[in-house]
C-alpha positions as a printed Julia matrix, in Angstrom:
686×3 Matrix{Float64}:
  16.95   -2.39  72.19
  15.12    0.95  72.46
  12.03    0.51  74.61
   9.64    2.23  72.19
  10.16   -0.45  69.55
   8.11   -3.66  69.43
  10.4    -5.27  66.87
  13.93   -4.66  65.73
  16.24   -6.54  63.38
  20.0    -6.89  63.46
  21.97   -8.47  60.61
  25.21  -10.19  61.58
  28.31  -10.66  59.5
  29.44  -14.07  60.61
  31.19  -17.11  59.27
  28.78  -17.09  56.28
  30.33  -13.74  55.21
  26.93  -12.04  55.14
  27.35   -8.57  53.6
  25.8    -5.93  55.88
  27.15   -2.76  54.24
  23.94   -2.02  52.36
  21.88   -2.39  55.52
  23.68    0.19  57.63
  21.35    2.87  58.97
  18.49    1.94  56.65
  14.98    2.13  58.06
  12.3    -0.38  57.11
  10.01    1.27  54.59
   6.83    2.74  56.11
   7.43    1.03  59.45
   8.72    2.81  62.51
   8.46   -0.19  64.81
  11.55   -1.84  63.37
  15.1    -0.82  62.57
  17.94   -2.54  60.78
  21.6    -2.13  61.47
  24.79   -3.92  60.57
  27.4    -5.33  62.9
  30.76   -6.39  61.52
  33.36   -8.71  62.94
  30.98  -10.93  64.92
  32.75  -14.11  66.01
  30.31  -16.99  66.45
  31.24  -20.41  67.79
  28.09  -22.29  68.8
  25.36  -23.99  66.8
  21.77  -22.92  66.57
  19.0   -25.5   66.95
  18.07  -25.57  63.26
  21.6   -26.36  62.14
  21.92  -29.07  64.8
  18.91  -30.93  63.43
  19.98  -30.37  59.84
  23.49  -31.68  60.57
  21.98  -34.78  62.12
  19.92  -35.44  58.97
  22.31  -34.22  56.29
  22.87  -36.67  53.45
  24.6   -34.35  51.01
  25.61  -30.74  50.5
  27.13  -27.93  52.54
  25.23  -26.21  55.33
  25.74  -22.76  53.88
  22.9   -20.39  52.95
  21.87  -20.84  49.32
  23.64  -24.19  48.86
  21.47  -27.17  47.98
  21.33  -29.78  50.73
  19.76  -33.23  50.89
  18.0   -34.24  54.11
  16.83  -37.55  55.51
  13.13  -37.32  56.33
  11.85  -39.2   59.38
   8.11  -38.52  59.09
   5.63  -37.39  56.44
   2.06  -36.2   56.53
  -0.49  -35.77  53.78
  -4.06  -34.54  53.78
  -6.92  -35.37  51.47
  -6.71  -32.22  49.32
  -3.15  -33.11  48.33
  -2.85  -36.74  49.42
  -4.5   -38.45  46.47
  -1.85  -37.04  44.13
   0.88  -38.09  46.57
  -0.48  -41.63  46.5
  -0.66  -41.72  42.71
   2.91  -40.41  42.55
   4.12  -42.99  45.07
   2.42  -45.75  43.07
   4.29  -44.57  39.96
   7.56  -45.34  41.77
   6.64  -49.03  41.97
   7.46  -49.61  45.66
   5.58  -51.94  47.98
   5.95  -50.05  51.29
   6.76  -46.56  52.61
  10.29  -46.28  53.96
   9.95  -43.51  56.55
   9.81  -44.02  60.31
   6.21  -42.79  60.22
   3.84  -41.57  57.5
   0.3   -40.42  58.25
  -2.59  -39.79  55.86
  -5.19  -37.35  57.21
  -8.75  -36.61  56.16
  -9.46  -33.01  57.15
 -10.04  -30.78  54.11
 -12.77  -32.41  52.02
 -15.08  -33.75  54.69
 -18.2   -32.2   53.12
 -19.6   -35.1   51.13
 -21.83  -33.64  48.43
 -21.65  -36.17  45.62
 -19.53  -39.29  45.48
 -16.11  -37.74  44.84
 -14.94  -37.01  48.39
 -16.28  -40.25  49.82
 -14.61  -42.25  47.06
 -11.31  -40.49  47.57
 -11.43  -41.15  51.31
 -11.82  -44.88  50.62
  -8.92  -44.71  48.18
  -6.7   -43.0   50.76
  -7.69  -45.43  53.51
  -7.01  -48.52  51.42
  -3.76  -47.03  50.12
  -2.57  -46.31  53.67
  -3.41  -49.82  54.81
  -1.58  -51.39  51.88
   1.55  -49.25  51.8
   2.23  -48.85  55.52
   0.78  -45.46  56.48
  -1.29  -44.52  59.5
  -4.73  -43.23  58.51
  -6.56  -40.51  60.47
 -10.26  -40.73  59.66
 -12.58  -37.85  58.9
 -13.66  -36.33  62.2
 -10.4   -37.06  63.99
  -9.15  -33.56  63.36
  -6.93  -31.24  61.37
  -3.63  -32.82  60.39
  -1.4   -30.2   62.03
  -3.11  -30.34  65.41
  -3.41  -34.13  65.48
   0.18  -34.62  64.36
   1.46  -32.14  66.94
  -0.49  -33.87  69.7
   0.07  -37.52  68.8
   3.11  -37.94  66.55
   5.56  -35.01  66.58
   8.96  -35.74  68.13
  11.64  -33.17  69.06
  14.71  -33.34  66.83
  13.01  -35.3   64.05
  12.32  -34.13  60.49
   8.79  -33.92  59.09
   7.83  -33.24  55.47
   4.17  -32.53  54.75
   2.14  -31.85  51.61
   0.59  -28.86  53.32
   2.21  -25.46  53.73
   1.33  -25.28  57.44
   3.38  -28.38  58.31
   5.8   -26.08  60.24
   3.17  -26.08  63.02
   5.08  -29.03  64.51
   8.15  -26.82  64.83
   6.52  -25.71  68.08
   7.67  -29.04  69.53
  11.3   -28.71  68.45
  10.82  -30.53  65.15
  12.23  -29.48  61.77
   8.88  -29.53  59.99
   8.7   -28.35  56.38
   5.87  -27.97  53.9
   6.47  -29.19  50.35
   4.76  -30.25  47.16
   3.17  -33.67  47.06
   5.76  -35.18  44.73
   8.53  -34.25  47.16
   6.56  -35.96  49.93
   6.03  -39.06  47.78
   9.78  -39.22  47.19
  10.41  -38.93  50.95
   7.93  -41.76  51.54
  10.04  -43.77  49.1
  13.11  -43.18  51.25
  14.59  -40.54  48.95
  16.24  -37.36  50.29
  14.46  -34.04  50.4
  16.4   -31.4   48.52
  16.24  -27.73  49.39
  18.47  -24.68  49.48
  19.96  -24.2   52.9
  18.04  -21.3   54.46
  19.47  -18.52  56.56
  18.63  -19.08  60.22
  17.02  -16.12  61.95
  16.89  -15.81  65.73
  13.57  -14.32  66.81
  14.3   -13.23  70.37
  11.15  -13.0   72.47
  11.51  -10.67  75.44
   9.0    -9.98  78.19
   5.57  -11.56  78.59
   2.22  -11.14  76.88
  -0.27   -9.01  78.78
  -3.88  -10.14  79.39
  -5.92   -9.88  76.2
  -2.85  -10.2   73.98
  -2.2   -13.64  72.5
   0.27  -15.66  70.47
  -1.7   -14.71  67.35
  -0.69  -11.1   67.98
   2.99  -12.09  68.04
   2.95  -13.53  64.54
   0.67  -10.8   63.21
   3.12   -8.18  64.45
   6.01  -10.01  62.79
   4.01  -10.23  59.56
   3.29   -6.51  59.79
   7.01   -5.81  59.94
   8.42   -8.4   57.55
   5.51   -8.9   55.05
   4.46  -12.11  53.32
   7.78  -12.38  51.5
  10.01  -11.3   54.41
  10.84  -14.85  55.48
  11.66  -16.35  52.09
  14.82  -18.44  52.3
  14.81  -18.36  56.11
  14.17  -20.53  59.15
  12.63  -18.55  62.0
  14.13  -19.92  65.22
  12.46  -18.58  68.38
  14.76  -17.86  71.3
  14.98  -15.59  74.34
  13.37  -15.46  77.8
   9.87  -14.96  76.41
   9.85  -18.46  74.92
   9.39  -20.04  78.36
   6.19  -18.02  78.88
   4.45  -19.68  75.92
   2.75  -23.07  75.96
   3.25  -25.49  73.05
  -0.18  -24.65  71.54
   0.7   -20.95  71.72
   4.0   -21.68  70.03
   2.08  -23.69  67.42
   0.06  -20.6   66.49
   3.31  -18.78  65.78
   4.98  -21.57  63.81
   1.76  -22.24  61.9
   1.53  -18.7   60.56
   5.25  -18.55  59.92
   4.22  -20.05  56.59
   2.61  -16.69  55.78
   6.06  -15.07  56.0
   7.24  -17.35  53.21
   9.66  -18.94  55.68
  10.98  -22.45  55.04
   9.93  -23.32  58.58
   9.78  -22.02  62.15
  11.03  -23.76  65.27
  11.04  -23.47  69.07
  13.39  -25.24  71.46
  12.31  -28.44  73.2
  12.25  -27.41  76.86
  10.3   -27.92  80.07
   7.11  -26.56  78.47
   7.56  -29.12  75.71
   7.99  -31.88  78.29
   4.82  -30.76  80.1
   2.85  -30.91  76.86
   4.15  -34.32  75.83
   3.56  -35.69  79.33
  -0.03  -34.43  79.18
  -0.35  -36.41  75.94
   1.17  -39.53  77.55
   4.2   -39.26  75.27
   6.89  -38.01  77.65
   9.2   -40.91  76.74
   9.7   -39.26  73.35
  10.87  -35.98  74.87
  14.45  -34.79  74.68
  15.84  -31.38  75.52
  16.93  -29.46  72.43
  18.15  -25.91  72.39
  20.75  -23.72  70.68
  24.19  -23.29  72.16
  24.6   -20.19  74.32
  26.91  -18.64  71.73
  24.93  -19.88  68.72
  25.43  -18.06  65.43
  22.57  -16.61  63.39
  22.35  -14.81  60.07
  19.93  -12.29  61.47
  18.37  -11.47  64.81
  14.88  -10.11  65.38
  13.82   -8.83  68.82
  10.15   -8.88  69.75
   9.05   -7.1   72.93
   6.05   -9.07  74.19
   5.38   -6.53  76.93
   4.53   -3.87  74.36
   2.34   -5.89  71.99
  -1.34   -5.05  71.55
  -4.22   -7.0   69.99
  -3.7    -7.01  66.23
  -5.8    -7.82  63.16
  -4.91   -8.57  59.54
  -7.18   -6.68  57.17
  -8.31   -7.93  53.73
  -6.81   -9.37  51.63
  -3.39  -10.37  52.96
  -2.03  -11.75  56.25
   0.54   -8.95  56.37
  -2.01   -6.14  56.07
  -1.88   -5.79  59.84
  -3.0    -2.97  62.15
  -3.94   -2.65  65.81
  -7.46   -3.77  66.64
  -8.02   -0.34  68.15
  -7.53    1.23  64.71
 -10.54   -0.66  63.37
 -12.93   -0.25  66.32
 -16.53   -0.19  65.17
 -16.36   -2.05  61.84
 -19.59   -4.04  61.55
 -19.15   -7.83  61.56
 -21.42  -10.38  59.84
 -19.66  -13.62  60.7
 -17.11  -14.94  63.19
 -15.19  -18.19  62.78
 -13.17  -19.61  65.7
 -11.11  -22.6   64.62
  -8.63  -23.74  61.93
  -5.18  -25.24  62.44
  -3.96  -21.88  63.78
  -6.22  -21.32  66.78
  -8.32  -24.33  67.77
  -6.48  -25.71  70.79
  -8.17  -26.44  74.11
  -6.99  -23.16  75.65
  -8.0   -21.13  72.58
 -11.5   -22.55  72.71
 -11.77  -22.25  76.48
 -10.76  -18.57  76.4
 -13.33  -17.79  73.72
 -16.04  -19.66  75.65
 -15.18  -17.81  78.86
 -15.7   -14.48  77.08
 -19.04  -15.69  75.67
 -20.29  -17.22  78.92
 -23.54  -15.63  80.09
 -23.78  -13.54  76.92
 -25.5   -13.92  73.57
 -24.07  -13.72  70.07
 -25.07  -10.44  68.43
 -28.26  -10.88  66.37
 -26.49   -9.73  63.2
 -23.59  -12.18  63.61
 -23.26  -15.86  62.7
 -20.72  -17.49  65.05
 -19.13  -20.75  63.88
 -16.87  -22.8   66.17
 -14.7   -25.73  65.03
 -12.44  -27.52  67.53
  -9.17  -28.56  65.92
  -9.33  -32.23  66.85
 -11.61  -34.91  68.23
  -9.41  -34.98  71.32
 -10.0   -31.29  72.0
 -13.71  -31.65  71.16
 -14.08  -34.46  73.73
 -12.36  -32.43  76.42
 -14.42  -29.33  75.69
 -17.58  -31.44  75.97
 -16.39  -33.08  79.2
 -15.56  -29.73  80.82
 -18.83  -28.03  79.86
 -17.18  -25.62  77.44
 -19.18  -26.73  74.4
 -22.34  -25.98  76.39
 -21.14  -22.39  76.87
 -20.76  -21.98  73.12
 -24.19  -23.45  72.45
 -25.84  -21.32  75.13
 -24.32  -18.2   73.59
 -25.74  -19.09  70.17
 -22.72  -20.52  68.41
 -22.93  -23.13  65.68
 -20.59  -26.07  66.31
 -19.15  -27.72  63.22
 -16.87  -30.75  62.83
 -13.14  -30.9   63.47
 -11.86  -30.03  60.02
 -10.38  -27.25  57.91
 -13.83  -26.3   56.61
 -14.31  -22.53  56.4
 -10.57  -21.84  56.18
 -10.42  -23.44  52.71
 -13.85  -22.32  51.57
 -15.59  -25.61  52.37
 -18.78  -24.44  54.03
 -19.74  -21.41  56.14
 -18.93  -18.83  53.47
 -19.76  -15.24  54.49
 -22.67  -13.33  52.91
 -22.18  -11.16  49.83
 -19.89   -8.28  50.71
 -19.82   -9.52  54.29
 -17.2    -9.03  56.98
 -15.88  -12.21  58.58
 -13.51  -12.17  61.58
 -11.56  -15.42  61.61
  -8.87  -17.05  63.71
  -7.45  -18.8   60.63
  -4.2   -18.0   58.85
  -5.12  -16.69  55.39
  -7.53  -14.06  54.12
  -6.79  -14.07  50.39
  -9.56  -12.63  48.27
 -12.19  -15.27  47.53
 -10.6   -17.98  49.7
 -13.62  -18.01  52.03
 -15.87  -19.05  49.15
 -17.43  -15.58  48.74
 -15.68  -13.51  46.1
 -16.43  -10.09  47.6
 -16.22  -11.0   51.3
 -13.78   -9.13  53.55
 -11.94  -11.47  55.92
 -10.08  -10.16  58.98
  -7.65  -12.41  60.85
  -7.54  -12.09  64.64
  -7.02  -13.93  67.91
  -9.74  -16.08  69.55
 -10.21  -13.34  72.16
 -10.77  -10.64  69.53
 -13.04  -12.95  67.53
 -15.19  -13.86  70.54
 -15.67  -10.23  71.53
 -16.63   -9.34  67.93
 -19.28  -12.07  68.06
 -20.85  -10.4   71.1
 -20.59   -6.75  70.09
 -21.26   -7.24  66.37
 -18.23   -5.14  65.49
 -14.46   -5.26  65.69
 -13.61   -4.41  69.29
 -10.52   -4.36  71.51
 -10.92   -7.51  73.66
  -8.98   -6.32  76.7
 -11.86   -4.66  78.59
 -13.89   -7.89  78.24
 -11.38  -10.18  79.9
 -10.24   -8.21  82.93
 -12.24  -10.42  85.33
 -11.56  -13.77  83.65
  -9.38  -16.35  85.35
  -6.21  -17.44  83.55
  -6.85  -20.44  81.3
  -4.05  -22.92  80.69
  -3.62  -26.11  78.72
  -4.65  -29.32  80.54
  -2.1   -31.27  82.56
  -3.62  -34.47  81.12
  -5.42  -34.91  77.81
  -7.98  -37.56  76.91
  -6.0   -40.01  74.8
  -8.09  -42.1   72.41
  -6.48  -42.97  69.08
  -9.38  -45.15  67.97
  -9.95  -42.97  64.9
  -6.44  -43.72  63.61
  -6.3   -46.88  61.5
  -3.03  -48.79  61.49
  -1.3   -50.29  58.44
  -2.41  -53.77  57.46
  -0.46  -56.78  58.73
  -1.17  -58.52  55.41
  -0.82  -55.71  52.81
  -0.91  -58.09  49.85
  -4.55  -58.83  50.61
  -5.58  -55.15  50.65
  -7.3   -54.02  47.46
  -7.07  -50.34  46.56
 -10.52  -48.72  46.29
 -10.31  -46.49  43.21
 -13.41  -44.41  42.35
 -14.27  -43.13  38.86
 -13.11  -39.59  39.72
  -9.5   -40.72  40.13
  -7.71  -40.26  36.82
  -4.15  -41.25  35.85
  -1.35  -38.85  36.76
  -0.48  -36.75  33.69
   3.19  -36.45  32.73
   5.08  -34.11  30.44
   7.56  -34.94  27.7
  11.15  -33.75  27.97
  11.78  -30.06  27.41
  12.21  -28.96  23.77
  15.21  -26.9   22.73
  13.08  -24.06  21.37
   9.96  -22.34  22.64
   7.76  -20.06  20.58
   4.81  -19.35  22.84
   2.31  -16.63  23.67
   2.01  -14.83  27.0
  -1.28  -16.35  28.1
  -1.62  -14.22  31.23
   0.21  -11.39  32.99
  -0.39  -11.02  36.74
   0.95   -8.82  39.54
   2.78   -9.33  42.84
   2.0   -11.93  45.54
  -0.15  -14.13  43.32
  -1.23  -17.03  45.52
  -1.75  -20.68  44.76
  -5.4   -19.94  45.57
  -5.35  -17.5   42.65
  -3.77  -20.1   40.37
  -5.75  -23.15  41.51
  -8.7   -22.21  43.76
  -9.93  -24.43  46.58
 -13.5   -24.48  47.9
 -16.33  -26.99  48.09
 -16.94  -26.95  44.33
 -13.37  -27.39  43.08
 -11.53  -29.43  45.73
 -13.52  -32.63  45.03
 -11.85  -32.67  41.58
  -8.34  -32.86  43.04
  -7.87  -36.44  41.76
  -9.05  -35.54  38.27
  -6.52  -33.21  36.64
  -8.41  -32.84  33.32
 -11.48  -31.65  35.25
  -9.77  -29.44  37.84
  -7.6   -27.8   35.18
 -10.69  -26.03  33.87
 -10.59  -23.82  36.99
  -6.99  -22.59  36.68
  -6.93  -18.8   37.38
 -10.72  -18.97  37.72
 -10.92  -15.88  39.95
  -8.61  -13.79  37.76
  -9.44  -14.91  34.22
 -12.17  -17.57  33.89
 -11.38  -17.95  30.18
  -7.75  -18.89  30.83
  -8.13  -22.69  30.44
  -9.88  -22.36  27.08
  -7.37  -19.82  25.77
  -4.44  -21.93  26.95
  -5.7   -25.04  25.21
  -6.61  -23.19  22.01
  -3.13  -21.64  21.91
  -1.45  -24.99  22.45
  -0.07  -23.8   25.79
   2.1   -20.82  26.53
   3.84  -18.68  29.13
   2.69  -16.86  32.27
   4.3   -13.6   33.42
   4.19  -12.7   37.12
   5.5   -10.2   39.66
   7.16  -10.67  43.05
   6.57  -13.74  45.22
   4.66  -15.65  42.55
   2.92  -18.72  44.0
   2.82  -17.77  47.68
   0.48  -19.57  50.06
  -0.64  -23.18  49.92
   1.67  -26.03  48.94
  -0.93  -27.48  46.58
   0.95  -28.85  43.58
  -2.25  -28.71  41.53
  -1.2   -25.08  40.92
   1.66  -26.56  38.87
   0.13  -29.82  37.58
  -3.03  -28.24  36.15
  -1.19  -25.44  34.26
   1.23  -28.12  32.97
  -1.76  -30.12  31.73
  -3.0   -26.99  29.9
   0.36  -26.65  28.16
   2.05  -23.94  30.23
   5.77  -24.27  29.51
   7.27  -21.45  31.55
   6.53  -18.82  34.18
   8.62  -15.65  34.03
   8.4   -13.73  37.31
  10.27  -11.2   39.42
  10.58  -13.82  42.18
   8.97  -17.07  43.32
   7.68  -18.53  46.56
   9.78  -21.55  47.58
   7.27  -24.4   47.45
   5.63  -23.32  44.21
   9.01  -22.83  42.54
   9.9   -26.44  43.43
   6.5   -27.68  42.25
   6.99  -26.0   38.87
  10.35  -27.76  38.49
   8.86  -31.09  39.59
   6.33  -30.89  36.75
   8.59  -29.55  34.03
   7.56  -25.88  33.98
  10.48  -23.45  33.65
  10.62  -20.95  36.55
  12.47  -17.98  34.98
  13.35  -14.8   36.87
  13.73  -11.38  35.22
  17.35  -10.29  35.36
  16.13   -6.7   35.09
  12.77   -6.43  36.82
  11.93   -3.38  34.69
  11.47   -5.76  31.74
   8.28   -6.97  33.42
   6.64   -3.65  32.51
   7.57   -4.01  28.83
   5.69   -7.27  28.34
   2.0    -7.41  27.51
  -0.46  -10.24  27.66
  -0.69  -11.78  24.2
   2.93  -11.05  23.27
   4.72  -13.82  21.4
   7.95  -14.87  23.12
  10.71  -16.93  21.57
  13.53  -18.82  23.28
  16.28  -20.6   21.32
  18.96  -22.98  22.61
  16.84  -23.56  25.66
  18.62  -26.65  26.91
  22.02  -24.97  26.76
  20.59  -21.92  28.55
  19.3   -24.08  31.4
  22.73  -25.6   31.89
  24.26  -22.11  32.06
  21.48  -20.75  34.28
  20.84  -17.77  31.97
  18.28  -17.58  29.16
  17.67  -14.83  26.6
  14.05  -14.28  25.62
  13.03  -12.46  22.44
   9.69  -10.65  22.48
   8.7   -10.99  18.83
   5.63   -8.82  19.26
   7.44   -5.96  21.0
  10.66   -6.36  19.04
  13.06   -6.48  22.0
  15.19   -8.99  23.87
  15.47   -9.43  27.64
  17.47  -11.66  29.97
  16.25  -14.15  32.54
  17.99  -16.49  34.95
  17.23  -19.69  36.85
  18.02  -20.49  40.48
  18.43  -24.22  39.9
  20.99  -26.65  41.24
  22.65  -29.08  38.82
  20.22  -31.75  40.02
  17.15  -29.54  39.5
  18.41  -28.52  36.04
  18.46  -32.18  35.02
  14.94  -32.61  36.41
  13.58  -29.73  34.32
  15.41  -30.95  31.2
  13.8   -34.38  31.6
  10.34  -32.8   31.83
   9.82  -33.24  35.57
  10.84  -35.3   38.56
   9.0   -38.52  37.77
  10.45  -38.57  34.26
  13.86  -37.91  35.76
  13.55  -40.79  38.24
  12.38  -43.17  35.51
  15.29  -42.14  33.29
  17.77  -42.75  36.13
  16.35  -46.19  36.87
  16.84  -47.45  33.31
C-alpha cells in the first residue's frame, strides 16, 4: 500500500465470481486518499469470521452474496422508543414466552417524563418483560448498546436488536444486527431472521493511533471515503495488526458508527483484548477465541493506516461530510455534548475529564456530559472523574440517549453543537437550524475549553495514557429478572397504548397520487422524527402519524388522508439511519401504498415489506426526474408483477410509462402480497 494513502480498497475476484473489470484503474470520485483496483484469479481457501458465525446459525439458504438466508437468533434487545411496538407485535403472535436464549428490554430513549405517556409505557414494558421472560433494564441503568456489550454480549452468538446501532456488540466478536421491531418480535418467537447474505469486507487496520487521535477518527475517515451508502449490503470485518492495539470500547465506537455506512453489521475478532474486557466484567467464562482463518476469503479489502490518521470531524448535516479538524479551526461553538452510545465509555470520559482538569468551560459554551451506563457513572464517581467535570463547569445528565435523539439539551437557534454521538441529521438535535458536528471526546473537550473547534493534539501532550479498568464495578441490581410465576403478572397498559394497526392484502390495481417527492439519503428521522415531543407517542400510531415528514412537509399527513393514501417518490438510499419501524407503520396508517426510489436502505426496505408497502426501484434512474409531486400513477396487474419482480407504472398526468423492479425473495413477495408480515403469519397458521 502506498504510504501517502490513509485508506485503500482492493476488490477480489474469488469463489463468489465477483466481477472486477469495471473497477480496474478507477479512482474514487473526489477522494485522493483511496484507490480501487481489481485482482483476478485469487484462490481463497479459508473462512472469514463472519461466515463462520453465519454457518453456525444458518437455518436455510446459501451463503452467497445476495441470496436470502435464514439465521437462528440467540439474543434480542429492544429499547423503549421501539420496544412497545415489538411487544404489541409479539402479543399478536399469541405465545406465552420468548424463545431466545436471552432477550432484554431497555429503557434509555424516553427517560424524560413530561406527562404520563413515557412513565406508562415504562410500566407496560416492565410488566411485559416479567410476564414473557425478558430481562428488563430500568431507566437510569444505561444505554442499551453499552449495557448489553458490558453485561450480556457473547463472542460467536447472534444478536438482533430493534435499534440500528445494535452492531456495537460486534466489537466483542458477536454477529449483531439492527432490524425493524417486527423482525425482532419474530426472533423472540423463535422464528428465523431473514436477510440477504452480505458481502464480507476485510478492513485491515495497520499501524497504531497516535496521541490525540481516537477510534472515532477511524470510523469518520472510513465514512469520508465510503459515504453513508458505501457499506450497504456488506459486513465490515476488522482485521490486521492494528486490531490488537484497540480496546473493546474503542472497537465499539467503530462498530457502532458502522451503521452510518449502511452496513449490515461490523465485527472484530474475539482475542486477548476481548478476554481482558470480559474478565474485567467478571464474565471471562463466556469468552472464546474467534478469528478468521489465515487464508480467509473476502469480497473486498480495505486498508486503513492508523499511523497517518488525524483528528476528524463530520460537518452538518451528514456523518460522511467529514474533514480534518484542522480544516475547521476557529469555528465558534455554542454547545458540547460528550456521551451517547458511541463515545461514553470509562476511558472516553476519563480522557475528556483529564483535558478539562484545572480548566474552565468557555463562558459561551454549554458542556453536557452523559456517561453511557450506571456502571461507568459509578466508576467515574469513585475515581473522582465526575468531580473534574463538575469543577470545570460541565452539566452532568443521566445515563441515557437524551441529546442524541433530541430528548433534552437542544442547541440554541442557529447554534453550533460539537457532539460525540453518531448522527448529525438536520433537526435531529431538536433545533431545526442547529449545526451539529461529530467528533471524538478529545476534540469535544478541547472545544468546550476554547469555545471553538480546535485540534486537540497540543492539549494532550502532557497527559498520561488512560486505559480501560482491569476490573469494573459489577452491580446488576437495576436489571429486573423475568417472573417465576408469569401467569400472575398483569400487563400495565396505559391509555396512550393503542392497538397495532394492520393492512389488508394488496389490491391488484393501484391508481394513486404522488403525495411527496424527496431527494437522496432521506433518513428515518425525516420520515418519522424523534424528539421529546413526538417520541412519547410511539405507542399511539394514529397520533404519531400526524408527524410523518413533519420537517419536510408538515401538511403531508392531512394531504395523505384527504387523498385516500398514495405513493412516495425518493432518491438514493431512501430510509437511511434509525431502524424505527414507525417510519413504515405511520405512512401505512396514512394510506401510503408504495415508495418508488432509486435505492433503499436495508432496514427500512424490510420494514416497508413487513407492513405491506411496496418498495419499488426505478429500472432507469432518469425516470425519477420525469415525475412530479401530484402526478397520478397507475399500476395494473400488480400481483402478477410482484411475482415476476418487475412492474410497469403509467404516469397518467405526464402521459408516459416507466419500469420498476423489486428486490424481493419468494418469501418476501408472499409477505407483501398478504399485506405485511403479521397478516402473512396469520394466513400460514390457518
